[in-house]
C-alpha positions in Angstrom: 141.2 182.9 86.9 141.7 179.5 88.4 140.3 180.9 91.5 137.3 182.0 89.5 136.9 178.4 87.4 137.4 176.6 90.8 135.0 178.9 92.1 132.4 178.9 89.4 132.7 175.0 89.4 131.9 174.2 93.1 128.9 176.6 92.4 128.0 174.0 90.0 128.2 171.6 91.6 126.3 172.3 95.0 123.8 173.4 93.2 122.7 170.4 91.3 119.5 169.3 92.0 119.6 164.7 93.4 116.9 163.5 90.2 116.0 160.8 93.0 114.3 163.0 95.1 112.5 164.9 92.9 110.7 161.9 91.2 107.0 162.1 93.0 106.2 158.2 93.6 103.1 156.5 94.3 100.9 153.4 95.0 98.5 151.5 93.9 95.6 150.5 97.0 92.1 148.2 96.3 90.6 145.2 98.5 90.0 141.7 97.5 86.2 140.4 97.9 84.6 136.9 97.7 83.1 136.8 93.8 79.8 134.7 95.1 79.3 136.5 98.2 81.0 139.9 98.9 83.3 138.4 101.5 86.6 140.2 102.2 89.4 137.5 101.3 92.3 137.3 103.2 96.2 136.2 102.9 95.3 137.0 99.4 99.3 137.5 97.5 99.4 140.9 95.1 101.9 140.6 93.2 102.9 144.0 91.0 104.9 143.5 87.5 106.1 145.8 85.2 104.6 145.4 82.5 107.2 146.1 79.7 109.7 142.8 80.7 107.4 141.4 83.8 109.9 142.2 85.8 109.1 141.8 90.0 108.3 144.7 91.2 106.7 144.9 94.3 104.5 142.6 96.8 102.3 142.1 99.6 99.7 140.0 101.5 96.0 141.3 101.6 95.4 142.2 105.4 92.4 140.3 107.2 89.5 142.7 106.1 91.0 142.2 102.2 92.8 145.7 102.3 96.4 146.2 100.5 98.6 148.6 99.5 101.4 149.0 97.3 103.3 151.8 98.0 106.3 153.8 96.8 105.8 152.9 92.8 107.6 155.0 90.5 105.5 156.0 87.5 104.7 153.6 84.7 102.8 150.6 83.4 102.1 147.6 85.9 100.7 144.5 85.5 98.6 143.2 88.7 98.1 139.5 89.9 96.4 138.3 92.8 96.6 134.9 94.0 95.0 132.7 96.7 94.5 128.9 97.1 91.5 127.9 97.0 90.8 131.0 94.4 91.0 131.9 90.7 94.3 134.2 89.7 93.0 137.4 89.0 95.5 139.7 86.7 95.1 143.2 85.8 97.0 144.2 82.8 98.5 147.8 81.9 97.7 149.7 84.6 99.5 152.9 84.6 100.5 155.1 87.4 101.2 158.7 85.9 100.8 162.5 86.6 98.1 163.3 88.0 97.2 160.1 89.5 100.0 159.0 91.0 97.8 157.0 94.2 95.5 154.9 92.3 92.3 152.8 93.8 92.0 149.8 91.8 88.4 149.8 94.5 87.3 146.1 94.6 89.0 142.8 93.1 86.7 139.7 93.2 88.1 136.3 92.6 86.2 133.5 91.3 86.2 130.8 93.3 88.5 127.4 92.6 86.9 124.0 91.7 87.8 121.2 92.5 86.7 117.7 90.5 87.4 114.6 92.8 86.6 111.3 91.4 85.4 109.5 94.1 86.1 109.1 98.0 86.3 106.1 100.0 85.8 106.1 103.8 87.5 103.4 105.7 87.2 103.1 109.0 89.0 100.3 111.3 88.6 99.9 115.1 92.0 100.9 116.8 93.6 97.8 118.0 92.8 99.3 121.6 89.9 100.4 123.2 89.2 101.7 126.5 86.3 101.5 127.8 85.0 102.4 131.6 85.9 99.4 132.9 88.6 97.4 131.1 90.8 98.0 128.2 89.9 95.7 124.8 92.3 94.6 122.7 91.1 94.1 119.2 93.6 90.9 118.0 92.3 90.6 114.6 93.6 94.3 113.6 97.4 92.8 114.7 99.5 92.7 111.6 100.7 88.9 113.6 97.0 87.5 113.7 96.9 88.1 109.4 99.6 85.4 109.6 
């Protein structure tokens, strides 16, 4: 009887499936472009967060042609953030990655250029202390700190 129980237990033990291997993984892909001229935006930062608790799941940087891909993602609901120094932050909220669309193409994500307001710019031109010309070297002593005192 004990042998039958051991055989039954060992059979059940070795026939168990590993659930982590049976979960189908998906991906998000797309292309980052400038809203005004549709040129690719290279080196934009793409971050993927869980919608439920805003936990960072994955991230990448867009390539020279603006293309990006985030792979090996579990099914669920995600928020996607695209950031670049010269553009405003772009957000896609509640993107679903579920059966049958495990590999989701987000298409063209258009970034709007960031405008900076500058109050004023002062351009000051000063002669260098030493000027080298073809036949001579000129020292501008009026720009020396000692000449001021």
